[in-house]
C-alpha positions in Angstrom: -6.3 -25.0 6.9 -6.4 -25.4 10.7 -9.3 -24.2 12.8 -7.0 -21.7 14.5 -6.0 -20.2 11.2 -9.7 -20.0 10.1 -10.6 -18.3 13.3 -7.7 -15.8 13.0 -8.8 -15.1 9.4 -12.4 -14.5 10.5 -11.3 -12.2 13.4 -9.0 -10.2 11.1 -11.7 -9.8 8.5 -14.2 -8.7 11.2 -11.7 -6.2 12.6 -11.0 -4.8 9.1 -14.7 -4.4 8.5 -15.2 -2.7 11.8 -12.3 -0.2 11.1 -13.8 0.4 7.6 -17.3 1.1 9.1 -15.8 3.5 11.7 -13.9 5.4 9.0 -17.0 5.5 6.8 -19.1 6.9 9.6 -16.5 9.5 10.4 -16.3 10.5 6.8 -20.1 10.8 6.6 -20.1 13.1 9.6 -17.5 15.2 8.1 -19.5 15.5 4.9 -22.6 16.5 6.8 -20.8 19.2 8.9 -19.0 20.4 5.8 -22.3 20.8 3.9 -23.8 22.8 6.8 -20.7 25.0 6.9 -20.7 25.6 3.1 -24.4 26.4 3.2 -23.9 28.9 6.0 -20.9 30.4 4.2 -22.7 30.7 0.9 -25.7 32.3 2.5 -23.5 34.7 4.4 -23.6 38.1 2.6 -20.5 40.1 2.8 -18.1 42.1 0.9 -15.5 40.7 -1.5 -12.8 41.8 1.0 -14.5 39.7 3.8 -14.6 36.7 1.5 -11.0 37.1 0.5 -9.9 37.5 4.2 -11.9 34.4 5.1 -10.4 32.3 2.3 -6.9 33.5 3.1 -7.3 32.6 6.7 -8.8 29.2 6.0 -6.1 28.3 3.4 -3.3 29.4 5.7 -4.6 27.3 8.6 -5.3 24.2 6.5 -2.0 24.1 4.5 0.2 23.0 7.3 -2.3 20.3 8.4 -2.6 19.1 4.9 1.1 18.8 4.5 1.5 16.9 7.7 -1.3 14.4 6.7 0.2 13.9 3.3 3.6 13.1 4.8 1.9 10.6 7.0 0.2 9.0 4.0 3.6 8.8 2.1 5.1 7.0 5.1 2.1 4.6 5.1 2.6 3.9 1.4 6.3 3.3 1.9 5.6 0.9 4.8 2.9 -1.0 2.8 5.4 -1.2 -0.1 8.1 -2.7 2.1 5.6 -5.2 3.5 4.5 -6.2 0.0 8.1 -6.8 -1.0 8.6 -9.0 2.1 5.4 -11.0 1.2 6.7 -11.4 -2.4 10.0 -12.7 -1.0 8.1 -15.2 1.2 6.0 -16.3 -1.9 9.2 -16.9 -3.8 10.6 -18.9 -0.9 7.5 -21.0 -0.8 7.7 -21.7 -4.5 11.3 -23.0 -4.1 10.5 -25.4 -1.2 12.1 -28.8 -1.7 9.4 -30.9 -0.1 5.7 -30.8 0.2 5.6 -30.5 4.1 8.1 -27.6 3.9 6.1 -25.9 1.1 2.9 -26.3 3.2 4.6 -24.8 6.3 5.9 -21.9 4.2 2.5 -21.4 2.5 0.8 -21.2 5.9 3.4 -18.7 7.1 2.8 -16.7 3.9 -1.0 -16.7 4.5 -0.5 -15.7 8.1 1.9 -12.9 7.1 -0.6 -11.8 4.4 -3.5 -11.7 6.8 -1.4 -9.8 9.4 -0.4 -7.4 6.6 -4.0 -6.9 5.6 -5.0 -6.3 9.2 -2.1 -3.9 9.8 -2.8 -2.0 6.6 -6.6 -1.8 7.3 -5.9 -0.4 10.7 -3.3 2.0 9.4 -5.6 3.3 6.7 -8.5 3.6 9.2 -6.2 5.5 11.6 -5.0 7.8 8.8 -8.6 8.4 7.7 -9.6 9.2 11.2 -6.7 11.7 11.5 -7.8 13.3 8.2 -11.3 13.6 9.5 -10.2 15.0 12.8 -8.0 17.5 11.1 -10.8 18.7 8.8 -13.3 18.9 11.7 -11.0 21.5 13.3 -11.7 23.8 10.4 -15.4 23.1 10.1 -17.3 25.3 12.5 -20.1 23.8 14.5 -23.6 23.8 13.0 -24.8 27.1 14.3 -21.8 29.2 13.1 -21.9 31.0 9.8 -18.3 32.3 9.5 -15.3 30.3 8.4 -13.1 31.4 11.2 
């Protein structure tokens, strides 16, 4: 493997790890804010009608956002599936190479495409996770608030 390919692989791995860390930190923040919100909601004394109104409002507000994020996730899965099929085709082409130099070239192209696919998928997943977190953060009131709305 050339030095350039090793460097690219290292950079792609570092970027994937950075994206994963950012998504993890955002998820942890969401969990902390959610826990504070739930504790405030549970400690909030109110009538059954208030609870029902609160839950109806929250579920109505979140359903459209949830549907939008799920549609984005389905597109992400479809895109990843197409990329996987293209990589499989490249792998088959590599296996059918007639000479060793051609096979080596195709194998290097396969590795580069695989690493680029990994980078692209890691970024897409990180972006999707960030959108999920941002969406949910809209519905989690700031720390001092005790109501759901």
